[in-house]
N, C-alpha and C positions, 0 to 999 in steps of 0.2 A: 498238766507238766509240773515236776517239782522239786526241788532241789534244796538239802537243810543247808541252814546256815546261822551266824550269831546273829543277822539283823533278815528278814524275808521281808522282801518288795511282792507284792502284788502282778496278776496282769488277766488282762481280758480280750481276747479274741476272736474274731470271726475265725473259725478256724472249718467250718462247716457252711457248705452255699444255702443248704435251704435246711427246713423245718418243717415238720408235722405236730403242730398244736393240737391235741382233742378239744373236743367240744366241750365246755363246759356246762352241765344241763342241772348240776347240782342234785342230783338223785341218784347216782351212784359215785362209787370213789373215782377219781377221775385216773386216766395213765398219764405218765410220764410223758411228754412232749421227747421227739428223735428226731437227732441229728441225723441226716444225710446228704451225701456230694461234696467232695474234698473241696475247702478252698483253697489252692498251693498260694495265694498270698499270704491270706489268715497265718499259715503251718509257716510261710518262711518269715513272718512279722515276729511270732513265737519263739522263733528259733533266734532272731535277733535280737530280740531281749535275751535272752539264756547266752548269747555271745557275747552280748555287752556286759553282762554282770560276770561271766568268766574272767573276760578283759580286765575288768574293775579288781577282781580278786589277784590278780598277777601283776597290777601295778602297785609297786610297792610306796609310792608318794602319795596314792588317794584310797584314804582308808586303812592306813598299816593295821595291822595286827586287829582286822574286822572281816570276818568272812562275809559276805553278801549272799544270799540265798533267794530262791523264788519259789511263787507256789501261780501255775496259771492256768486260767480256765474258757475255754471255750461258750461262744454267748450264744451260738447260732444263729446269731441278729436277731432275737429272740427277746424283746423286755423281760418277759418274768424268768427267763433262764439266763440270762446277764444280771438281772437284781438277785436273785439269788446265788449267784456266783460271787457278787460283791459282798454279799453279805456274810459269805460265808468265809471270805477272804479276810472282811473287819474285824470277825468276832472268832476266829480261831475255828475248823475244823475238826471238832474230838470224838474221832472214831474210839478211843483207847483211853480209857483210864486208869491210872494205877491209884491206889489211895496212899500217897506218899506227897515228896515234893515233887515229882517229875510227871509230866503228863507225858502220855505219848499220842502223837497226831500233829498237824499243822497249827506253829502257833499264829495269836494273829499277823498281819502283814502291817508295818509301818506306812506304808503306802503302796499306791495302786496306778499300776500305767494301762491304761485306758480309759472308756471305750473306746470303740470308733463311730459308734453312733450317736448322734445327740439327743437322739430322744432317749436311747438308755443311760446316756452321761448324765442328763439332767436329770434323771427319776433318783440315779444314785446317788449322785452330788446334791440332793435335797435331804437323803438321809446320814449321807459320811459329811455332810455339812454341818448338823448340826453338834459333831464330834468332833470337828476338824481334823477330819482325815485327809491327808493331801491328795488329791488324783490329779495326774497328768496325762492327757487323753494326747492322742498321735493322729486323730483323723475327724473328731469332733468340732464342726465349724462354727454350728449354730450363734448366732451373735448375742443369742438371748444370756448364754452362758458366762457373758461378761460382767454379766450385775452379781456386782461383788457382796450387796446385800444378801442375795435368793444361796448364792454360792463362794463361799469365804474359802473354802478350801479347794478349788477346782483352778488348776492352769492347765495347758497347753501347748503344746510345739507347734501347731501348725496355727495360723492364721485366723481368723474369724472371718466369718461371712460376710461384715461389714465390708472389708476389705476385698474380699472376692468379688461381691456385687459391684463394688467402685471400680473394680480390674475391668470386668464385664463392659461395664458401662462406658470404660476408657477406650477398648477396642472396638465398642459401636462407632462412638465417637470419631474415630482415627477411620473406619471405613466409612461413615458418613451413613451409615444403617439407622434410621430415625422409625423404623418400625418393625418391631420384631416380636414374636410369639414367645411364652412364659410355660414349661409345663415344670410342675414341683410334684413331689412326693408328697403320700399325707401323711406326713409326721412333722415332729418338729423343725426337724431341720430344712426341709422342702417349704412349710405354711410360714416361717421365720424368712425366710431367703425371699419367700413373695414379697411380703410386706416390706420389707428393706427396698427389696429393687424399686418396688413400685413409688417408693414415698423418695429413694436418690433420685429415681430419673425424672419425678416429678420436681424435685430441688433444682437440678440439673441442667433441666430445661432441653437434655440432648436427646430426647427419642419418647415416642410411645409405644404403648404396647397392645395389639394389635387384639391379640387374646391372653386370657391366663385361666389355666387348666389344670386342674389337682388331678395325677394319676392314681388308678385306683391301689390300694393297697395289695389286694390279690389278683388273680389273673381274670378279671372282668370284662368279658371279651364284646360286651355291648357297648360299654363305658367307652374303650379302646377304639372302637370302632365308630363313636360318635368323636372323640377327641382326634382321631387320625382324619375324618372327614374334616372338621374345621381346620386343621393346618393343611388340608387339600385345596378348602375353597378360598381360604386367607390370599390378600396380597403380597402378607409378610413371609419375605422368603429365610429370611434369618429364625432361626428356632433356638433358645436358649434353655434345658435342661437342668432340671437340680432333681437327681433321683440314685437312686443305688442300681449297681451292676445287677444283679439278679433280679430286680425288676423292671431296668430298662429292656432286658430282653424280649419282653413281653410287649414293651412300646413297639419296639423295631421289629419285630414279628408282623405285626399289623401293619405298618409303615411297608414292609416288602410287600406284603399281602394285596395292598390298596394301590402298590407300585408309585408312591409319593415319591418323586427325584427332584432332584433342581433343588435341593433345601440347604443352606448353607447353616449347621449344625455347630452352635458353642456349648462347649462340656463342660459342667462342675469338675472339683476335683474328684468327686464322688467316682464317678464312671470315665473319667478323660483313659486313664490307662488300664482300662479293664481287658484284660485278652480274650474274654467269650465275647467280645465284640468285635474286635479285628479278625473277623474272618472273613473268606472270599465271599461269603453269603452275604453279609453285611456290607461291605466294603461301597458296591456300588452305590448304597445310600448315604454310609458313613465318610465317606471319603472326604478329604480336604476339612475333617472336622477340625476347630481349633479348641485348643481344651484349656482351662485354667488347671494347674497344677503344682503337687508342693516342691518345694527348690529340690534338686539333685542335689546329693552327697556324695562323700566315698566313705566306707567302714573297709580300711585295709583286714585283710583277715580273714573275711567273713566268709568266703566263699570255700575257704578251707573246713571252717566250721562247721558248715553246713553240709560238704560231704562226710563227714566224721559219723553221721547218725548212720545206726545198724538194726535192724529191729533183732537181732538176736543178740546184741548188748542191751538193748532196754524194755524187748517185749513183754509187756506185763508188768514193766517196773515205773520208773519215773515219769515214763512217757503214756502210761496207760495204755486206751486205745486208738491215741490220735497219729503215732508212728504207721501203727498195723495199718491204717486207712488210706494212710497217704501214700505208703510203700505199695499197696492191691493200688490204689488210683495210677499210680505214674506208672506203673509196670505191667498194670493189666491182668493182673493175676490176683490169687487168692490162697492165705494160708489155709494148712491142715487146721480141722477138718475143714475143707470145699464144702459149698453150698451143694445141698441135692440139686444136681444133673449139670453143675459147673463145670465136672471133665467130661461128661457125656457132649456137651456139645461145643467139645476144644478147646476150654480152658483151661488155662496153665498154673500151675500151685508157686508159690510163692517159696524159694529157697533161704529169702537172706540174705543171699551173696551178690545178687544184682548192681549191676556196676553205676550209682547214680550220678557218674561222670560223661556217661553214654548218653542223657538224658536231655532232652532240647526243649526245654519248656521254661517257665519265669522262674522256678526255684532256684536255679543256680544261676540268673542273669545278675551278674552284680554292675551292669554296666547303666542303669536305670534306678539309680535306691533313693525312691522318693518316700515313701510313707515307711521303708525302713531305716531310713535316717531320722525323721520323728521319731519313732521308739529310741535309736539308740541314743538320742537327745532327749528323749524324756528318762530315759534309766540314768545318763549321766549327772540330771538336773537333780533327781532326788541324792545318785551318790554325793554330787558336793556339797549338797547341803547337811548331808550327815555328816560329812567331812569338816564342815565350817562348825559345826554343832559342836564335833569331839575337842576341835583344835580351840574351845574356849577354857580361859583362863578363871579359874575359881577367883571369885570376887570383883571378876571385870566382867560378869554376865549381863546380856539384855536383861533377866527376868527379876523379879522383886527382890529385892537383897544384894542386888550384882549377882544373884547366883545364874549358874550354868546347868544344864540338860545334860543328863547321862542316858545309855543305854539301858542301864536298871531300870531306873525310872522314867523313862522317856512318854511325856503327853504327844498327843499327835500334834494339838495346835504349835507345838513348841517346833516340831520340825518346819509346820508353816512358816514359821516366823522366816524360818533361815532361804525357805523356798522363794519367800516374796523379795530376798534382798542376793538370792544366787547371782553368780556371774562368771561364765568362764569359757574356754575358747576350745572348740573342738578340732582333731587333729586333721578337719579338713580346713578350718581357717574362718570357722563360723561363732560369732559372738553369741551366745544364747543369755538371756534374762528374761525377767516378765517385769512386764509396766502394772499399773495399780491396778486392773482389771485382771489381772494372771495370763495377757495376750503376749505373745512374743513381738520381737520387732517384724514385721510382716515383708513378706516378699514372697512371689509367684513367677513359677515359669509358664511360657505360654506354649503351646505345642502344637504338634498339626499331625492329624493323620496321613501320611505319605502312601498311596497306593499304587504299587511298583506294579510296571508291566507284565511282570511273571505272575502277577498275582497275588505276591504276599504281601503284606503289611510294613510299616515301619513310623513310629514315633519320633518327630525330630523336634528341636525345641528350634524355636523361631524368633522366641522374646523373653520379658522379664518383665513382672511389675514390682515394685516396689515404692515405699513410702521413704521420702526425702525429708528432711527437716525445713526447707527451703521451699520445694515443689509439690510435695504433697504428694499424691499419685501419681507415678511417672511412668507412662507404659515407653517401655523400649524394642522395636520390631524391626527384623529382619525381612522387609515383605520379598525378596526375590530367593528366601528360601521355601516361601509357603504356597502349598500345593491349594491348589481351585479345584473345586470335582467339577467343573464347567466347560461348555465347548470351547467357549472363549477364552479360557483360563486365565482369567480376571476377576477381581472381586463380584459379587453381583449387585444390581441393584435395588437398595430394601428400603420403600419408602412410600406413605400413603398419597402424598401428593408433591409432584416434583417443585424443587426450589423453585420460588418466585423469582421471576429476573428484575435486575432493576429497571426501575419505570413503574413497579408494581408494587403492590402491599397484599399481604394476606386477609384473607376473612375468611375467618372457622366456619365450619357448618357445624351447623345446627345438631346437637345428638351426637357427634365424632367425637374422639380426641384431638386434641388439641395441634397434632401433625398431620389434621386432614383438614385441608381449606381449599378456598378455591384463590386466584392470582387474581386481581381486579386493576386496572390502570389505574394510576396517580392521574389526579383532576388537573386541568391544567392550573399551571402555577403553582404545582407542588412536586417533590421528585423524591424518588429513594435512587439512590446510588449503590446502595448492597442487596444482597438479597436477602428474602424472606425476612422484609424489612413489615411490621405490626402497622404503621400508619407511616404517609407520607408529608414529608417538611415542606413548608413553603419555601419558596424563593426569597432571598431579600428583596428588599424595595425594588429597586434598581436591576432588578433580574426576574428571567422567567424561564419555564422550562422547555427545555427542546422536544423535537417532536418523540423521541425515545423514552422523554420523562425519565432521564438518569441523571441529568447535572443542570444547574444552572446555567444560562446564558445571559447577557446582557440584553438587556430590553431594545426593539427597535425604537430609535429615534424619530419622531415625527414634528416637522414644525411648515414653516409658508419658506422654503429652499428657493435660492438663486437658480439652481439644480434641477428643482422640478418644473415637468411642465409646465404647471400654473404659475409659478416664479416667476418664471423666465416669459410668459406673456405679458404678466401684468407689470412686468419692471421696464418691457418694451414699450406698453401703452403709458409708463410713467415718462421714459425717455422721450419718446414720442411726443407726450404733449408738452413737456420741458422745452424740445429743439422748436415746435409750433407757435408755442409765445416766445421766444425768442426770435424768430422769423417774422411773427407779428410786430413783434417791436421794432424790428430793423426795418420793417415797411412802415411803420409810424414815425420812426425817428426820420427816414429819408422824405417822409411826406409831413412831417411835421409843420408846415408854411401853410399848408392845402386847409380849404376852408372846413373840411368835413373831419381832420384832427383837432384841427383848433377849438371846433364847434363844444361847449358844453366841459369846457374845460379839460385840454391834453395833460394836465399834468397827474391829473386823476385817473388818464385811461393809461397815463405808463405807470403809476402805483397800482393799479388794477392787475395790467398783467403783469408786474413783479411779483404781486401777493397770488396770481394763478400761477405762475412757475413754481412759488415756493411752495402753493398743493400740490401741485404736482410731485414735486421734488420728496414732500414728506410723506408721501406714501412709501418713498422706498425705504423708511424706517422700519414698515411693517412688515418686511421682507428677511430673512435670513435668522440664523436662533437668536432667542433673545437674549439680550444683556442687561444688565443694572440701568447701563446708560441709556440707551437703547428702549428699554421699558419708560424711563422718566420721558427720553426728550420727544417720544413719537407720539401723544396724544397733547402733547404743550405744543410741539412745532405744527399738529396739525389744527388745535383750537385755533392759535394766535393767524395761523395762514388763513384760514376760513374768516376770521372777523375781519381779519383785515380787507381780505377781498369784499367780503359781505358791505366792510363799513364804507367801505369807494363807492359800492353801487347805491348803499343808502342818501352818501353823503349827493350821486350824482342826481339821484332822484329829487332830493330836496332840493336841487340847482334849478333842475326841472320846474319845478313848484314855484319857484322862488321869480325865476324867468318870464311865469306863465303871471304873476300877479302884478309884477313889474309892471307888463304891458299893459295895466287897467289903469284907467284914470286915478289918481293919489296912491298908486301901487309902487312908486319907485324907489322909496328907502326899502323895501325887501331884499334888494339886492344891495345896498347898502352895509346891512347888519350879517350879509353872508356871501362876503367876500371870499377872496382866496386863502387869507389868512385864517378865517374862521372856516374853512374845508378841512385844511390841514390840521385845524386843531381839533375838532368833530375825527378824523380819522384819527388821531394821536389817541384822543380821551378814550372812545371806544375800542381801541384796540389795547390800551393799557388797563382798563378793566380786564379785559379776559387774563389779561398777564399776571394780573394780581390774581384771577381763581387759581390759574396755576399755578403761581407760588404759592399760595395755600395749600392747594390739594399737595404739591409736591412735600413739601414742610411738613404737614401733617400726618398723611398716608400715601406713603410714596408709590405708585406701581412700582412692582419688583417682579422678576422670572419666575415661573412656579412649574412643576413639572406635574404634571397631570394626569393622570392613571385611571381617571374613571371612563372617560370615553373608553378606552381598550387597553382589556387586563393587560395583554403582551406587549404595549407600546409605551413609550413616554411621549405623551405630546408635550411640547414646551411652547409654555405661551405666557403672556404679559398677565397677571393679576391685576386690576384697575388699582387695589388699595381701598380706596374710597368709591363707593358705589356714588356717593354724594356727589360726589366731586366731579364724577364724569359726567352725572346728569347735569350739574350746573351748567359745565362746559357745553352741551348742547344745548341746552334750553336757552342761554344765552344766545349762540348762533342762533335759533329757530325766532327768538324774538324781533332779532336784525333782522334775518330774512323776511319775516312774515312784514315789516314796516316798511320793507323797502318794497316788498309785495303789493302793497296796501298801498302805499304813496303813487305808486308806478301806476298801477290799476287806477285810481282818482284820474290820474293827467294824461290816462292813455290817447285820449281825445282830441291833444291840443292840435289846432292849424298848421300843422309843419308839413313839409313834404317829407323830412326823415325826424319823425319825434320818436327822440331812443327813449322814450317811455315806455313802449309798446314792447321796445326791445329787452327793458328789463324785467317788465312784467313779464312776459314768455320765458325771461331764462331765470325769475325765482320759482314762478312755477315748478319748471323742472327740477330746480335745485330742493325745494320742497317735498316736491314729489319722490325725488331720490332717498332724501334722509326721513321722510316718513316712512318710506318701505326698509330703511335700513333697519331700525331699531327692531321690528318682531322677527326681521330677518338673521339679527344679530345675536340673539338671546336664541333663536334656535338652533343656530348652525355650532357644531360642536369644533373645539379643537384648533387646528389651523385654518378651519373656514371659515371661524369669526375675521381671523385676520385677514382672509381675503374677500370677506363681503363688506369691511370695513373699506382693506383699498379700492374696492369696486366703488362702493359708494363716493369713495372721495374721488376716483380719479370722473367717475359718471356726472358728478355734481361737476367737475374743473370744466372738461369737454363742454357740459351744456352752458357753462358760464362764457366759454372761451366763443362756442360756436354762435350763439344766440346774440352777444354783444360785438361782438370786431368781426364775424363771418360778412354782414351785411358792408361793414364798412371797408373791410379788405375788397370786396367784390366790387365795390365803385371806385376804390383806388384804383386798382390794376383793372379791372374790365371798363367800366363804366367812367372814365375821366370826364365827359363830358358833364356828368353829375356832380362831378367834386370841385361846383362853382358856389360863390355866396348866393348869386341869383337862383340856383338850381336848388339849394339848400332852403334858401329864405322862401322861394314858393309862393303860395298865399298870404302867406302869415309872416308870423315873428321870427326873428334870428335865434336860434338853440342854442 
């Protein structure tokens, strides 16, 4: 198609659906490739460019006094044909040359609108870029074309695949589809999309590809069968496809043959709106497809222009044979002379008077202008660039010497300069400008293939993806409008592994994508409070994991409590011992004048009872939650109380020994030096030593409350750390020395000739006392947590009861039950008063 003008723009369009390229054997002259099968959308795109140029020529404000012309070639979606057409446009197709100043033929174009294919655009731009001839594509999306070093004069009015890929990833993320298959065409468009998709998906971490397959360029049945079988056996329910409509048919035919239903398709912009795929034969499989498509626009007056074409006007003139083929395809007729057998087979002859207005196909459908709108913007971008160039004022231009460009001496690179800076708004309200890579402001519509109950199909817009300065790629979806081609009428689940619930963490499977993992429960003390956690986090020191391992709860606390059965028993026993001491003390006070009470210094007996009472009461400091003051007091009170008790016993023993010596000739002075004052002083002195030990211990390294988590990870055992082990050991050793001395002396005088020899009782009581505390040490060391406190309390109570019963039990027995023995005569018996 061509039209003369002062300035000519070129165009490359896929007017034919298929091509037949002869095999180049290099042994004979090759035949020319042939194109067949009318591609209605491609023809409509070419008409849209013609309409845009006609509209510009009628606009007095844009390129005044300049008439635009055009020369349009078909590429048959074949690299060789498209490349040859582009070179013809750039160099001029000089069919007739007259030897003077005028050449008859198509002049070189100042810019080219096209191509639709990324592969063809790459090849053409590699050459045209050397001469800086501007090329504006309306459909080539390969992200590689954004490389300004390789393609310095390439522009496009469709967003790059890099944005389309990110838009698809946004859709995957929105519906939680982390497991998908990817099918791409075997050309630059598909292979670059696959690389970028894999890279972006890996960086975003939003999902994984179950498989990536390259679709064959021709109809390779075996390869297609293998690929569809991969789709069929995969657990991925979402399939993303970058393919061209003419080759997508081969794939879907195999899908139908193997009856692979239940897949959610995501279509690239290349085949989203392809009418050849929206048939009742394919829709049971492709219904519900979500597609990325070019932004829809409006072009007023386009439909009227499309209706103006007539073969009788243009046949064999400016339209060449493209209009003839379109007309024959649309009305299913043939122009005379008809092919042999056409009429015989019932075929009709075309008259050229058929009414296009009665045809129901996408040619006249202006309700969904998408690639057409891109062509429209591409033509206007070139026109506005030319207009900006012609409005340059001499002496204020952007080129050397502040010069301006002119139509008569226009260099292609000068137009590229203005293309890089063009900025205009379409009648639809869209702003058009190019960034530093020649790309437009990215925006895509998301459409959904709706399969209606009557078997018809409809493409409806359900959202859009656009880039904003603050949010980056922003996806807006109206989910209520989306048709899901599943029984549930809901989005499918497409994951390799279900999300790990809180309380578990992901462990990736070996040699499988990162989306395939096992969910392993967190170990004790660790939690995950969100899904798909890579690792479990430890709870804070005073917290522990709950049974579900999804949040931390305060650890259970453990100590020897007054509310525990053990604590209650020990408390009751301690109070019982205290009460018995009080009772015994009351009995002794009531019978303080009797011989058995007065024997062997009744004052020491009262002190001993009071000290035993303190021993019983000090055990209460070991029960209850440890506090600073209880930790400091418990061992000090225990140590001093027991030293006071054992000192009294030791002095009692020494008194028995002194009396025994005084009974011998010349031994009367022994009692003189061990009278009542000396006895009180000895008890006070021995107790003061223990008090000094405790004071030193508390000052230097005081016991403190301690939260112990070594025994049980899920419990906090409150205990008192002794602070200084040496201090605690000295305290015990001192008590042990006094007890051993008491035992030793009592043992030596156990056979005194008395009816009531208290030395025997002291010997027996010290034997019990030493046995209890010798057993205490290993039991205390080996007992964990609050059991150590219980062992110590038990030792205190056991030794206290041992002393109380052995020392005061026989005396109480005599006082209460055998009063006849509570006489001086009975006590003196065969020997000496004791």
